[in-house]
LOGUNU-615458 format. One record per residue (C-alpha): residue number from 1; residue in three letters; chain; x, y, z. Coordinates in steps of 0.001 Angstrom, whole numbers, always signed. Each point is the difference from the previous one (the first is absolute). Layout:
<pts>
  pos  code  unit        X        Y        Z
  NUM   ALA     A        X        Y        Z
...
</pts>
This chain:
<pts>
  pos  code  unit        X        Y        Z
    1   MET     A       +0       +0       +0
    2   PRO     A    +1174    +3607     -469
    3   ILE     A    +1968    +1280    +2978
    4   THR     A    -2413    +2910     +517
    5   GLU     A    -2571    -2490    +1300
    6   LEU     A    +2208     -706    +3023
    7   LEU     A     -199    +3640    +1043
    8   GLU     A    -3777      +34     -411
    9   LYS     A     -276    -3235    +1983
   10   ASN     A    +2018    +1452    +2901
   11   ALA     A    -2056    +3204      -54
   12   ALA     A    -3191    -2056     +274
   13   SER     A    +1114    -2527    +2629
   14   LEU     A    +2457    +2155    +2021
   15   PRO     A    -1268    +3552     -535
   16   ASP     A    +1230    +1485    +3285
   17   LYS     A    +3246    -1915     +296
   18   THR     A    +3169    +2045     -565
   19   ALA     A    +1496     -757    -3394
   20   LEU     A    +2899    +2443     -274
   21   VAL     A    +1988    +2110    +2431
   22   GLU     A    +2529    +2629    -1068
   23   ILE     A    +2784     +916    +2414
   24   ASN     A    +2155    +3073     -578
   25   PRO     A    +2674      +15    +2738
   26   GLU     A    +1403    +3374    -1041
   27   VAL     A    -3012    +1728    +1493
   28   GLN     A     +581     +963    +3616
   29   GLU     A    -3638     +527     +926
   30   LEU     A    -1417    -3475     +572
   31   ARG     A    -3566     +246    -1183
   32   ARG     A    -2480    -2646    -1042
   33   VAL     A    -2454    +1032    -2689
   34   THR     A    -2277    -1934    -2299
   35   TRP     A     -199     +653    -3704
   36   LYS     A    -3325    +1784     +437
   37   GLU     A    +1457    +2431    +2541
   38   TYR     A    +3018     +428    -2271
   39   GLU     A    -2247    +1166    -2827
   40   LEU     A    -1930    +2383    +2219
   41   ILE     A    +3058    +1769    +1338
   42   GLU     A    +1808     -232    -3343
   43   GLN     A    +3280    -1075    +1520
   44   SER     A    +2683    -1538    -2193
   45   SER     A    +1436    -3348    +1028
   46   SER     A    +3352    +1677     +709
   47   GLU     A    -1642    +1838    +2918
   48   THR     A    -1556    -3085    +1570
   49   TYR     A    +1830    -2673    +1980
   50   ARG     A    -2593    -2724     -412
   51   ARG     A    -2972     -493    -2331
   52   GLU     A    -2181    -3024     -581
   53   ILE     A    -2891    -1162    -2150
   54   THR     A    -2399    -2928     +278
   55   TRP     A     -757    -2491    -2749
   56   SER     A    -3300    +1755     -779
   57   VAL     A    +1671    +3409     -323
   58   PHE     A    +2807    -1536    -2061
   59   ASN     A    -2579    -1368    -2431
   60   GLU     A    -1961    +3271      -79
   61   LYS     A    +3178    +1941     -812
   62   ALA     A     +813    -2429    -2794
   63   ASN     A    -3528     +402    -1395
   64   ARG     A     +229    +3802     +118
   65   CYS     A    +3320     -185    -1856
   66   ALA     A    -1514    -2293    -2625
   67   ASN     A    -3059    +2187     -520
   68   LEU     A    +2132    +3137     -311
   69   LEU     A    +2157    -1637    -2659
   70   ILE     A    -3018    -1349    -1889
   71   SER     A    -1632    +3448      +54
   72   ARG     A    +3133    +1328    -1714
   73   GLY     A      -94    -2596    -2750
   74   ILE     A    +2255    -2731    +1377
   75   LYS     A    -1268    -3332    -1283
   76   LYS     A     +869    -3673      -24
   77   GLY     A    +3453     -568    -1429
   78   ASP     A    +1281    +3534     +671
   79   LYS     A    +3093     +502    +2182
   80   VAL     A     +312    +2178    +3107
   81   GLY     A    +3357     +757    +1591
   82   ILE     A     +610     +134    +3760
   83   LEU     A    +2878    +2115    +1297
   84   LEU     A     -522     +129    +3746
   85   MET     A    +2020     -656    +3127
   86   ASN     A    -1374    -2680    +2332
   87   GLY     A    -3092    +1208    +1840
   88   LEU     A    -3715     -546     +464
   89   GLU     A     -750    +1338    -3475
   90   TRP     A    +2158    -2479    -1917
   91   LEU     A    -2037    -3213     +147
   92   PRO     A    -3485    +1585     -362
   93   VAL     A    +1303    +1737    -3128
   94   TYR     A    +1414    -3291    -1312
   95   PHE     A    -3272    -1843     +531
   96   GLY     A    -2019    +2920    -1324
   97   ILE     A    +1897     -214    -3268
   98   LEU     A     -600    -3758     -184
   99   LYS     A    -3737     +480     +624
  100   THR     A     -259    +2102    -3167
  101   GLY     A    +1406    -2867    -2036
  102   ALA     A    +3069    +2132     -698
  103   LEU     A    +3535    -1149     +744
  104   ALA     A    +1912    +1333    +3007
  105   VAL     A    +3513    +1179     -926
  106   PRO     A    +2095     +465    +3183
  107   LEU     A    +3165    +2086     -391
  108   ASN     A    +3236     -144    +1959
  109   TYR     A     +168    +3096    +2206
  110   ARG     A    +3715     +265     -721
  111   TYR     A     -513     +541    -3714
  112   THR     A    +1280    +3243    -1453
  113   SER     A    -2377    +2087    -2097
  114   ASP     A    +1448    -1534    -3176
  115   GLU     A     -548    -3516    +1348
  116   ILE     A    -3569     +843    +1019
  117   LYS     A     -670    +1344    -3506
  118   TYR     A    +1552    -3077    -1616
  119   CYS     A    -2106    -2427    +2053
  120   LEU     A    -3247    +1933     -445
  121   GLU     A     +497      +12    -3756
  122   LEU     A    +1106    -3636     -142
  123   ALA     A    -3182    -1102    +1799
  124   ASP     A    -2296    +2254    -2068
  125   THR     A    -1132    +1627    +3237
  126   ASN     A    -3178    +2108     -192
  127   ALA     A      +31    +1560    +3489
  128   ILE     A    +2233     +319    +3037
  129   ILE     A     -635     +489    +3713
  130   PHE     A    +3027    +1428    +1850
  131   GLY     A    +1007    +1398    +3377
  132   PRO     A    +1767    +3132    +1297
  133   GLU     A    +3484    -1515     -114
  134   PHE     A     -197      -75    -3800
  135   ILE     A    -1282    +3486     -853
  136   GLY     A    +3327    +1133    -1448
  137   ARG     A     +528    -3118    -2084
  138   MET     A    -3562      +14    -1335
  139   GLU     A     +113    +3707     -816
  140   GLU     A    +3024     -642    -2241
  141   ILE     A    -1837    -2523    -2171
  142   CYS     A    -3752     +599     +257
  143   ASP     A      -99    +2045    -3224
  144   ILE     A    +1993    -2531    -2043
  145   ILE     A    -1918    -3215     +687
  146   PRO     A    -3020     +524    -2289
  147   LYS     A    -1689    -3343     +709
  148   VAL     A     -299     +850    +3708
  149   LYS     A    -3188    +2061     -146
  150   LEU     A     -784      -78    +3741
  151   VAL     A    +2398    +1068    +2756
  152   PHE     A    -1290     -364    +3578
  153   TYR     A    +1812    +1169    +3115
  154   VAL     A     -330    -1576    +3466
  155   GLY     A     +848    +2481    +2765
  156   ASP     A     -225    +3615    +1089
  157   ASN     A     +875    +3026    -2157
  158   CYS     A     -910    -1502    -3357
  159   PRO     A    +2283    +1257    -2800
  160   THR     A    -1625    +1873    -2857
  161   PHE     A     +773    -2699    -2585
  162   ALA     A    -1977    -2663    +1905
  163   GLU     A    -3443     -579    +1514
  164   ASN     A     -665     -614    +3706
  165   TYR     A     -692    -3724     +222
  166   LEU     A    -1303     -132    +3596
  167   HIS     A    -2531    +2790     -505
  168   LEU     A    -1244    -1429    -3291
  169   ALA     A     -214    -3608    +1203
  170   ALA     A    -1962    +1045    +3100
  171   ASN     A    -2798    +1243    -2269
  172   HIS     A     -463    -3298    -1816
  173   SER     A    -2084    -3016     +942
  174   SER     A    +1323    -2521    +2504
  175   ASN     A    -1913    -2789    -1766
  176   ALA     A    +1884    -2470    -2165
  177   PRO     A      -96     +762    -3731
  178   ASP     A    -1754    -2543    -2211
  179   ILE     A    +3092    -1287    -1785
  180   LYS     A     +272    -3733     -701
  181   LEU     A    +3459    -1511     +507
  182   THR     A    +1370    -3473     -658
  183   ASP     A    +3168    -1859     +970
  184   GLU     A    +1317     +465    -3526
  185   ASP     A     -393    +3789       +9
  186   ASP     A    +3212    +2024     +104
  187   ALA     A     +533    +1506    +3456
  188   ALA     A    +3368    +1709     +412
  189   ILE     A    +3283     +974    -1611
  190   TYR     A    +3174      -72    +2083
  191   PHE     A    +3448    +1049    -1127
  192   SER     A    +3235    -1921      +10
  193   SER     A    +3303     +327    -1778
  194   GLY     A    +2785    -2152    -1299
  195   THR     A    +3663     +850     -249
  196   THR     A     -718    +2904    -2336
  197   GLY     A    -1923    +1788    +2719
  198   PHE     A    -2915     +797    -2292
  199   PRO     A    -3233    -1043    +1732
  200   LYS     A    -2229    -2639    -1544
  201   ALA     A    -3742     +218     +585
  202   ILE     A    -1166    -3264    +1630
  203   LEU     A    -3658     -823     -603
  204   HIS     A    -1987    -2051    +2540
  205   ASN     A    -3653    -1030      +58
  206   HIS     A    -2381     -504    +2924
  207   GLU     A     +816    -3705     +183
  208   SER     A    +3649     +909     +719
  209   LEU     A     -982    +2348    +2814
  210   MET     A    -2367    -2541    +1542
  211   HIS     A    +2643    -2715     -165
  212   SER     A    +2418    +2207    +1927
  213   CYS     A    -2648     +343    +2745
  214   ARG     A     -318    -3764     +293
  215   VAL     A    +3763     -552     -100
  216   GLU     A     +638    +2496    +2793
  217   GLN     A    -2689    -1368    +2306
  218   ASN     A    +1030    -3580     -671
  219   HIS     A    +3635     +745     +840
  220   HIS     A     -556    +2171    +3078
  221   GLY     A    -3391    -1091    +1311
  222   GLN     A    -1599    +3411     +496
  223   THR     A    -3221      +11    +1989
  224   GLU     A    -2395    +2805     +830
  225   ASP     A    +1923     +541    +3255
  226   ASP     A    +3380     +670    -1613
  227   VAL     A    +1512    +3464     -362
  228   PHE     A    +2477     +534    -2835
  229   LEU     A    +2617    +2743     +246
  230   CYS     A     +721    +1275    -3520
  231   ILE     A    +3057    +2222     -406
  232   PRO     A    +1173     -354    -3633
  233   PRO     A    -1606    +2140    -2724
  234   LEU     A    -3343    -1137    -1362
  235   TYR     A     +975     +699    -3620
  236   HIS     A    +2177    -3108     +307
  237   THR     A    -1612    -3379     -607
  238   GLY     A    +1685    -1364    +3135
  239   ALA     A    -1715    +2270    +2524
  240   LYS     A    -3395     -103    -1644
  241   MET     A      -74    -3737     -594
  242   HIS     A     +972     -712    +3611
  243   TRP     A    -2837    +2327    +1052
  244   PHE     A    -2339    -2069    -2173
  245   GLY     A     +126    -2624    +2771
  246   SER     A    -1631    +2582    +2270
  247   LEU     A    -2587     +760    -2671
  248   LEU     A     -914    -3664     -362
  249   SER     A     -250     -578    +3764
  250   GLY     A    -1684    +3332     +828
  251   SER     A    +2758     +921    +2434
  252   LYS     A    +1520    +3346     +936
  253   ALA     A    +3124    +1418    -1620
  254   VAL     A    +2188    +2835    +1245
  255   LEU     A    +1771    +2257    -2497
  256   LEU     A    +3089    +1383    +1718
  257   LYS     A    +1835    +2980    -1437
  258   GLY     A    +3738     -265     +644
  259   VAL     A    +2331    -2831     +927
  260   LYS     A    +1661    +1024    +3271
  261   PRO     A     +305    -3000    +2349
  262   LYS     A    -1732    +1772    +2896
  263   ASN     A    -2952     +935    -2203
  264   ILE     A     -347    -3537    -1321
  265   LEU     A      -21    -1478    +3504
  266   LYS     A    -2357    +2700    +1294
  267   ALA     A    -2447     -780    -2808
  268   VAL     A     +258    -3730     +746
  269   SER     A     -638     +703    +3675
  270   ASP     A    -2758    +2625     -304
  271   GLU     A    -1943    -1677    -2794
  272   LYS     A     +579    -3573    +1245
  273   CYS     A    +1503    -1046    -3331
  274   THR     A     +341    -3732     -557
  275   ILE     A    +1691      -64    -3440
  276   VAL     A    +2822    +2269    -1181
  277   TRP     A    +1666      -43    -3403
  278   LEU     A    +3491    +1484     +111
  279   LEU     A    +2811     +633    -2420
  280   VAL     A    +3484    -1141     +983
  281   PRO     A    +1330    +3459    +1027
  282   TRP     A    -2977     +667    +2263
  283   ALA     A     +435    -3319    +1783
  284   GLN     A    +3721     +738     +354
  285   ASP     A     -761    +3437    +1443
  286   ILE     A    -2444    -1405    +2566
  287   LEU     A    +2538    -2548    +1226
  288   ASP     A    +2792    +2591      +74
  289   ALA     A    -2181    +2414    +1999
  290   ILE     A     -779    -2754    +2517
  291   ASP     A    +3656    -1013     +264
  292   SER     A    +1143    +3579     +527
  293   GLY     A    -2571     +653    +2727
  294   GLU     A    -1794    +2627    -2069
  295   ILE     A    -3085    -2205     +250
  296   ASN     A    -1143    -1774    +3144
  297   LEU     A    -2349    -2762    -1093
  298   SER     A    -1669     -130    +3409
  299   GLU     A    -1582    +3379     -784
  300   TYR     A    -2026    -1496    -2881
  301   GLU     A    -2793    -2541     -171
  302   THR     A    +1149    -2587    -2520
  303   SER     A    -1434    -3254    +1350
  304   GLN     A    -2730       +1    -2687
  305   TRP     A    +2546     +348    -2832
  306   ARG     A      +18    -3475    -1556
  307   LEU     A    +1583     +344    -3459
  308   MET     A    +2880    +1973    -1498
  309   HIS     A     +603     -526    -3684
  310   ILE     A    +2434    +1510    -2457
  311   GLY     A      +14     +342    -3757
  312   ALA     A    +1214    +2114    -2929
  313   GLN     A    +3681     -963     +396
  314   PRO     A    +2274    -2857    +1109
  315   VAL     A      -69     -553    +3771
  316   PRO     A    +3254     -701    +1891
  317   PRO     A     -448    -3158    +2129
  318   SER     A    +2016    +1699    +2754
  319   LEU     A    -2692    +2685     +265
  320   ILE     A    -2759    -2548     +609
  321   LYS     A    +2086    -1888    +2577
  322   ARG     A     +529    +3290    +1782
  323   TRP     A    -3707     +864     -255
  324   LYS     A    -1061    -3318    +1469
  325   THR     A    +2338     +571    +2932
  326   VAL     A    -1799    +3268     +829
  327   PHE     A    -3489    -1160    -1036
  328   PRO     A      +34    -3774     +606
  329   ASN     A    -3776     -396     -304
  330   HIS     A     -301    +1605    -3432
  331   GLN     A     -899    -2008    -3046
  332   TYR     A    +2105     +979    -3000
  333   ASP     A     -551     -165    -3739
  334   THR     A    +1663    +1374    -3090
  335   ASN     A    -1725     +555    -3320
  336   TYR     A    +1302      +56    -3552
  337   GLY     A    -1872    +1578    -2862
  338   LEU     A      -13    +2482    -2822
  339   SER     A    -2441    +2642    -1125
  340   GLU     A     -532    -2287    -2986
  341   SER     A    -1245    -2685    +2425
  342   ILE     A    -2190    +2460    +1921
  343   GLY     A    +2636     +531    +2650
  344   PRO     A    +1009    -2290    +2857
  345   GLY     A     -872    -3607     +562
  346   CYS     A     +631    -2037    -3138
  347   VAL     A    +2834    -1452    +2076
  348   HIS     A      +96     +256    +3793
  349   LEU     A    +1919    -1587    +2838
  350   GLY     A    -2990     -867    +2197
  351   VAL     A     -230     +685    +3726
  352   GLU     A     +622    -3672     +735
  353   ASN     A    +3330      -31    -1894
  354   ILE     A    +2195    +2382    +1952
  355   HIS     A    +2682    -2697      +47
  356   LYS     A     +465     +817    -3696
  357   VAL     A     +769    +3696     +470
  358   GLY     A    +2080    +1078    -2967
  359   ALA     A    -2340    -1611    -2520
  360   ILE     A    -2774    +1989    -1650
  361   GLY     A    -2096    -3092     +602
  362   ILE     A    -2462    -2218    -1806
  363   PRO     A    -2767     +654    -2544
  364   GLY     A    -2683    +2252    +1467
  365   TYR     A    -3696     -806     +259
  366   GLY     A    -1379     -684    -3489
  367   TRP     A    +3414     +451    -1649
  368   GLU     A    +2244    -2317    -2006
  369   VAL     A    +3761     +493     -200
  370   ARG     A    +2715    -1259    -2345
  371   ILE     A    +3717     +644     -344
  372   VAL     A    +1068     -155    -3644
  373   ASP     A    +3073     +148    -2207
  374   GLU     A     +553    +2373    -2910
  375   HIS     A    -2315    -2155    -2152
  376   ARG     A    -2690     +143    +2691
  377   ASN     A     +364    -3675     +854
  378   THR     A     -286     -877    +3689
  379   VAL     A    +3393     -517    +1645
  380   LYS     A     +867    -2638    +2585
  381   LYS     A     -151     +792    +3710
  382   GLY     A    +3111    +1837    +1099
  383   GLU     A     +674    +1461    -3438
  384   VAL     A     -236    +3738     -573
  385   GLY     A    -2553    +1297    -2474
  386   GLU     A    -2585    +2699     -581
  387   LEU     A    -2992      +72    +2341
  388   ALA     A    -3390     -254    -1703
  389   VAL     A    -3422     +229    +1667
  390   LYS     A    -3548     -745    -1103
  391   GLY     A    -3329     +779    +1635
  392   PRO     A    -3130    +2173      -47
  393   GLY     A    +2047    +3026    +1090
  394   VAL     A    +2177     +212    -3105
  395   MET     A     -441    +3253    -1890
  396   THR     A    -2099     +186    -3137
  397   CYS     A    +2816    +1681    -1918
  398   TYR     A    +2298    +2973     -167
  399   TYR     A    -2464    +2624    -1185
  400   LYS     A     +640     +974    -3645
  401   ASP     A    +3253    -2000      -66
  402   GLN     A     -526    -3357    -1684
  403   LYS     A    +3715     -581     -584
  404   SER     A     +875     +283    +3688
  405   THR     A    -3065    -2065     +907
  406   ASP     A    +1063    -2823    -2311
  407   GLU     A    +3475      +26    +1553
  408   VAL     A    -1275     -832    +3496
  409   LEU     A    -3358    -1782     -488
  410   GLU     A     -343    -3447    -1533
  411   ASN     A    -2917    -2400     +470
  412   GLY     A    -1019    +1773    +3206
  413   TRP     A    +3526      -72    +1446
  414   LEU     A    +1678    +3227    +1080
  415   PHE     A    +3781     -124     -371
  416   THR     A    +1284    +2258    +2756
  417   GLY     A    +3582     +684    -1057
  418   ASP     A    +1165    -1114    +3459
  419   MET     A    +2472    -2864     +295
  420   ALA     A     -785    -2602    +2642
  421   GLN     A     +600    -3571    +1118
  422   GLU     A    -2060    -2552    +1912
  423   ASP     A    +1351    -2077    +2873
  424   GLU     A     -742    -3629     +735
  425   ASP     A    -3029     +976    +2122
  426   GLY     A    -1606    +2080    -2729
  427   PHE     A     +953    +3426    +1418
  428   ILE     A    +1059    +2659    -2476
  429   TYR     A    +2998    +2290     +440
  430   LEU     A     +738    +3083    -2102
  431   VAL     A    +3492      -78    -1457
  432   ASP     A     +211    +3184    -2057
  433   ARG     A    -2070    +2289    -2190
  434   LYS     A     +267      -60    -3741
  435   LYS     A    -1005    +3616      +43
  436   ASP     A    +2285    +2620    +1446
  437   VAL     A    -2672    +1655    +2123
  438   ILE     A    +1330     +971    +3426
  439   ILE     A    -2390     -502    +2921
  440   SER     A     +866    +2402    +2807
  441   GLY     A    -2312     +201    +3001
  442   GLY     A    -2727    -1684    -2034
  443   GLU     A     +162    +2565    -2832
  444   ASN     A    +1059     -834    -3542
  445   ILE     A    +2878    +2131    -1293
  446   TYR     A     +896     -149    -3674
  447   PRO     A    +3739     +318     -727
  448   VAL     A     -358    +1235    -3584
  449   GLN     A    -1819    +3136    +1148
  450   ILE     A    +2821     +896    +2384
  451   GLU     A    +2679     -923    -2546
  452   ASP     A    -1565    +2221    -2668
  453   PHE     A     -155    +2890    +2437
  454   LEU     A    +3619     -375    +1119
  455   ARG     A    +1206     -198    -3583
  456   SER     A    -1273    +3548     -495
  457   ASN     A    +2884    +1177    +2206
  458   ASN     A    +2758    +1134    -2338
  459   LYS     A    +2720    -1467    +2219
  460   ILE     A    -1398    -3526     -161
  461   LYS     A    +1115    -2356    -2759
  462   ASP     A    -2029    -3044    +1020
  463   VAL     A    -2072    -1233    +2923
  464   ALA     A    -1649    -3158    +1262
  465   VAL     A    -2450     -216    +2890
  466   ILE     A     -369    -3236    +1975
  467   GLY     A    -1509    -1071    +3308
  468   LEU     A    +2186     -822    +2981
  469   PRO     A    -1178    -2040    +3012
  470   ASP     A    -1037    +2163    +2937
  471   HIS     A     -802     -967    +3597
  472   ARG     A    -3028    +2273     +267
  473   LEU     A    -1406     +638    -3487
  474   GLY     A     +736    -3349    -1596
  475   GLU     A    +1878    +1740    -2801
  476   ILE     A    +1483    +3421     -627
  477   THR     A     +914    +1593    -3312
  478   ALA     A    +3640     +300     -946
  479   ALA     A    +1192    +2028    -2977
  480   ILE     A    +3248    -1150    -1590
  481   ILE     A    +1220    +3112    -1802
  482   GLU     A    +2728     +243    -2603
  483   ILE     A    +1293    +3545     -286
  484   LYS     A    +1144    +1431    -3344
  485   PRO     A    +3741     +118     -559
  486   ASP     A    +1740    +3078    +1400
  487   MET     A    -3086     +836    +2064
  488   GLU     A     -212     +136    +3780
  489   CYS     A    -3176     -574    +1951
  490   SER     A     -744     -511    +3694
  491   GLU     A    -2678    -1993    +1796
  492   ASN     A    -1444    +3280    +1316
  493   GLU     A     -387    +1303    -3557
  494   ILE     A    -1975    -3081     -990
  495   GLU     A    -2182     +245    +3110
  496   GLU     A     -786    +3642     -777
  497   PHE     A     -762     -884    -3625
  498   CYS     A    -2376    -2773    +1089
  499   LYS     A    -2101    +2370    +2094
  500   ALA     A    -1988     +582    -3197
  501   LEU     A    -1231    -3587     +334
  502   PRO     A    -2790    -1067    +2371
  503   ARG     A    +1610     -969    +3314
  504   TYR     A     -745    -3713     -354
  505   LYS     A    +1811     -141    -3357
  506   ARG     A    +3228    +1589    +1212
  507   PRO     A    +2902    -2464     +227
  508   HIS     A     +862    -1037    +3556
  509   LYS     A    +3558     -859     -984
  510   ILE     A    +2278    +1529    -2636
  511   ILE     A    +2916    -2014    -1354
  512   PHE     A    +2504    +1480    -2433
  513   ALA     A    +1173    -2825    -2269
  514   ASP     A      -45    -1277    -3587
  515   VAL     A    -3311    -1264    -1320
  516   PRO     A     +482    -3334    -1799
  517   ARG     A    -1950     -686    -3179
  518   ASN     A     -165    -3157    -2114
  519   PRO     A     +791     -141    -3753
  520   THR     A    -3581     +915     -882
  521   GLY     A     +182    +3130    +2150
  522   LYS     A    -2115    -1196    +2924
  523   ILE     A    +1102     +824    +3539
  524   GLU     A    +1244    -3122    +1767
  525   LYS     A    -2037     +408    +3155
  526   PRO     A     +583    -3586    +1200
  527   LYS     A    +3725     +795      +72
  528   LEU     A     -657    +3193    +1970
  529   ARG     A    -2164    -1865    +2497
  530   GLU     A    +2743    -2594     +397
  531   ILE     A    +2516    +2742     +765
  532   TYR     A    -2063    +2211    +2300
  533   CYS     A    -2814    -2074    +1473
  534   GLY     A    +2335    -2385    +1803
  535   GLU     A    +1490    +2793    +2082
  536   SER     A    -3426    +1467     +771
  537   LEU     A    -1448    -3400     +882
  538   VAL     A    +2732     -587    +2555
  539   ALA     A     -670    +3440    +1497
  540   ALA     A    -3747     -670     +109
  541   GLN     A     +541    -3374    +1703
  542   ILE     A    +2271    +1574    +2605
  543   LYS     A    -2704    +2575     +802
  544   SER     A    -2660    -2689     +345
</pts>
């Protein structure tokens, strides 16, 4: 069934139960307001420490969003972009778009204006709903994206080039629009990139979204009494698909802004959270804060916290051993997935398999897994090959990109580009990535983008960007820079030059050395990793 029916079911059976809570720790005044009071006093979320909505209000807000969009001509098959930070508005907007029969198009909040424009055009987006953090970026492009006819703003002080979404939505019906949806209907477009760094538009239907709900609940056993703490951004398939377990079970979720250890533990304690999904650096920070005495665990109520799981990047076994020492009663799971497989869960460790920490796990609920050679024949156990997955959560296609689709989809199998091997017990371990994408703190970083930027410096002859192992972030970016003959350049000069890049794309380490290329002109990144990753791996192991 279409995923929108789950929201309507919860609104009917659990109308007064809290569905979503937003926590903004930066606010000093600790106030508790409901969404209705929020609208009456016209406060922005940045001025409120805590907000919450029930399942019935969640559904009403989604219906108002849908009816507003329909009144402006949005119809089944259209695309509506979402460019919002995590908050109470995000998910009602997402479901409102789905209720129109249009496709939701979530955008990475770190995108530059050029990247936003590229993705909106790639997805044939007809409208966008954005928040105050993106006024400057949207103002730069709103006049040069002709297909985007509707621009709605969520927040106070609406800019002149947009319309006030909250005021307009409040004046539309809270009844569900009469739009018929099926499992086969297109539902959402997410963005991913390969080694080139140019995003591909990943198309999913309602069956994919529903399968992710079932996978998450099957793996982590959410009930109506659970409380899920969601910290990662909702534009990412990982955060949203883990939340889908809360949607299916009708349980509360807490959207926490910020990742400081004290704020995470305070949210767990105050909201009685039972399930927390962390990225590796956040788990590291919590343990470090406890070890240093910055955090005294006795000051927090954590007895109800039953599950900590991690995804989006490789997990050091030493981290989990350390975690279990501090939190011996926690269940633990790790999840592997791609946006092309509707996020996490096509492979997962399983809470009962903590003895296999280090593996990404076994096939997830409803998923099949193979490891294949270059001819896509299944390899023997213990041999390294490419990981392939098959299940109801595989994408429909790369939107408007048949060539790329044909490269990764064959007879229902999605070929991930990740190299893996299976042990004698059937557990899968990642060995390497065919792609050169660097995963740092759960975020994908694309080396070619950084390399192209650095090559614009007139002192640089050649450059290669690779990932180095890091104790906290999983990987950090390193730029190997070859300076032109008779030129001099310092590390400080490069750091100053890179300030034109978004912070997360700036190299963490700068190495002045020759950049090796093979006879066909390709950079020999395996050779660079062999030279530099060994030293970094030793350093990372010493730290852990």
